[in-house]
N, C-alpha and C positions, 0 to 999 in steps of 0.2 A: 528621536523622531518616531512617530506612529504612522505606519503604512497600512491603514485600514482599507478594507474593500469598499470602494464607492462605485455603485453601478448606476449608470444613466437609465432613464426610462426606456430608451430604445434597447439597451442591453438587457434590461430587466425582462422585457418581453421575450427576448431570445433565451435567457436563462430559465424563465418559467416554463417555456415550451420544452426545453431540454429536460428539465427536472420531471415534468409531467410524463414525457415519453419514457425516461429512464425508470421512473417509479412504476409505470404501467407494466413494463417488461419484467422488472425485478419482482413485483408482486405476483405476476403470472408464474414465476419460477418458485413460488412459495417462500419468499423471504419476508420477514416481519420487521416492521419499523421499530427502532429503538432510539431513545433520547437520553443524552448524558448531560451533566451540568456544565454550564459555561464557566462558572467560577467554582473552583474545587480546592480541597485541602491538599497542600503539598505532601504532608506526612502520609496521607491516605493513598495518594496516587503514585508517589515517587518509587515504590518498590519495582514497578514495571516499566519505568521510563527509560532506563539505560543511560549510559554516560552522556551520549550526544544530546538527548532531550533534557537531561537534568541541567546542562549548561546553557540551554536555550529557553528555559521557562521564563514567562513573564510573572514575576513574583512580587507580592506586596503583603502588608500586615493589616489586619483588621483592628478594631478598637480593643479587642481582647488580646492583642499581640499574637494571634494565631497566624501562621504562614499560609497565605492563600495564593493561588495561581489561576491564570486564565488557561483554559483547556489547551495543552500543548500538542495533543495527539488525540485522535478519535478512537483508536483501537484499545489503548490502555484502559480508559474508563469502562469500555464495553467488557473487557476481560475482568475487571474488578466486579462489575455487576453480576456477570455469569458465575464468577467464583463464589459469590456470596449467596447464590440461590441453590436449591437442591440439584444434585447432579442429574442432568437429563438422561432419559432412557434411550433417546435417539438423537441424531445430530440436530442442532439448532441453527437456522439460517436467518441472519439479521441484516438490515440495511439502515443507512442513516444519510442525512443531508445536513451538514453542520460545519461551522468554521473552527479552525484551530489557530492558535496564536503562539508565535515563537519569536525570540530575539535573533536577529541575523548575526552569525558568528563573527563577522568582521566589522560591520557598521554599528552593531548593537541596536539597530532599528527594530521596532515591534512590527512584525509582519502578520497580517491576517490572511489565511488561505481557506477558501470554501471548498469542501470536499463532498463528493457523493461516493459512498463506499458500501461494501457488503462483505459479510464474513460467514464462514461455516465453522461452528464450534462443535467439539466432541466427535470429530471424524478425522482420523489420521491417514485415510486411504489416498492412494493416487487418484482414485475417482473423484474425490473432493477437490484435489488440486486441479484436475482436468475441468471440473464443473466451473470453478472460479475463472479459469482462463477462457473457457467457451462462453460463459455468460458475459465476461468482460468484452470479448470480441463482438458478441451480439449487441451489447450496449453501444459500442463505438460505431458499429455499422448503422444502428438506429439513429444515432446522433449525427450521421452524415460523414463520418470518417471511414470511408470504405477502403482506403489505402493504408490503414494502420498496420504496424508491425509490433508484435509482442516478443521482446527478447527475454528468454528464460535461462537462468543459470541455477546453481545450487550452492548453498552456503559451504558445503564440504569441499568445493573446488578450490577454495582459498586457504583452507585450514592447514594443508600440508606445505604451503608456500613459505619461503623465507619472509621475514618481516618486510624487507625492502621491496620485494616483488608484490606483496600484498598491498603495501602502501601505494605503490605505483598504480595498481589496478583501481584502488579506491579513488585516486586522483585522475584516472583515465590517462595516465602518462605511459603510453606504450613504448616510448623511446627508452625510459628507465626500466620498463618491464623487460625489454630486450627482444620482443617479437609481437606480432599481431595475434591475439588470441583466436582460437578456432571458433568459427561461427557458420551456421548453416541450418538446413531444414530440420524438422523433428527426427528425421532418419538417423541423425547423429546420436540420438538418445538411446537407441534400441540396444546398444551393446554396453551401456553404462548402468552399473548396478543401482545407483541412486535414482536414475531417471527411466529405467526400463518400464516400470509400471505406468509412468506418465505417458510414455510413448504408446504403450498398448491401449491406454484409455483415449488417446487423442487420434490415433490413426483412423483413417476413413471418415473423420469428422470434417465437414466443410470448413469449419473455423480454423483447422490446423494449417491451412494455407497462409494464415497470418502469423503463425507461431514459429519462432526460430530458437535454436539453441545457441547460447553465447557463453563460452567458457571464461570470458573476461568480465562478466557481470558480477560485481562484488559489492556488497553493502555491509552495514554494521553487523559484525559477527556476534555481538552480545545480544542481538535481538532475533535474527532469523535463524531457523534451525533446519530448513529444507529448501524448497524451491524459492527463488526470488525472481522478480520480473519487472520490466519497464516497458512502456508503450511509447512508440514514436510515430509521427506522421510527417509527410513531406513538408519541407520549408519551415520546420520548427526545430530549433536546436535544443529544446528541453523536453523531457518526458512529460506526457499529458496524463499519465496514470502509472501506478506502480503498486507493488504489494509482494506477498510471499507467505511462507509458512512460519509460524512462531509458536511452536509447541510448548516452549517453556514459559510463556508469558503468564498464563493463568496460574501456574505454579507459584509465581511470586506473590500472588494474592491468596494462596492457601488451598487452591483446588487444582489438581493435575489433570488438565484437559487439553487435547491438541486443538489447533485452530489454524485457519488459513483465510486470507482476505485480500481485497484489492480496493484502491481508492482512486477516483478520478479527480484531478486538479481542475476545478471549474474556472478558476481565475485564468489559468493558461489557456483553457479551451475557449473562453470568451475572447481573450486577446487574439487567438488564432482566427476566430470567426470575424473579428474586426478588420483583418487584413484581406479577407476574401471579397 
């Protein structure tokens, strides 16, 4: 079954207004537009996909028996593009508005998700992490989600855990984990070596009121190398945005550059707006 994104004329108006507002804000912050292929070569893109994405790609063969895929992720092709260009002398800030296509792990349905995302390439600093989080908070406020919460964790938080506890966190099963993970304001970051720089960059920023530390936030460990985050809003059980730092991704395409980014799930955002 194909679960493509069908948008009614009424929702199209809402979506277009949101994209225009988001684009205006992101361009004012000096991000540049980037476009990646919808249909891509599996062999070319697969080095940076990770195990989860490799099992969920929508794959088919062309007449020459080359293995092709629909874009399963927006960040990986951006990383490949940046890895194939001369190393930048200063950080590069990029944004996109594009669909990704993945097979659902249980139903095997093909699911299309429209994302609005932005990345900072070639900057490993906590200031870049903070900029992504602050810009994300500003975008959400601009789109009308003034009560949003950004939960922030770190990939290293789970690396020292036993396998069963790490799996419990990945499944959000706090009963098997054995306790409720620590969660609170950014003040919890100030004594953590991995997040102290982020705390210093965020404190006194108005957007920090929306940002929380969550020690139980865990994602794919073969992809993220630093901060990870998810965005929640009231009356919605799913994150409407997510992201993190992935310093090893460009290395899989031949160029060792750090990177951090975020993506808004426009399908979920549209569905939330439909309930208001």
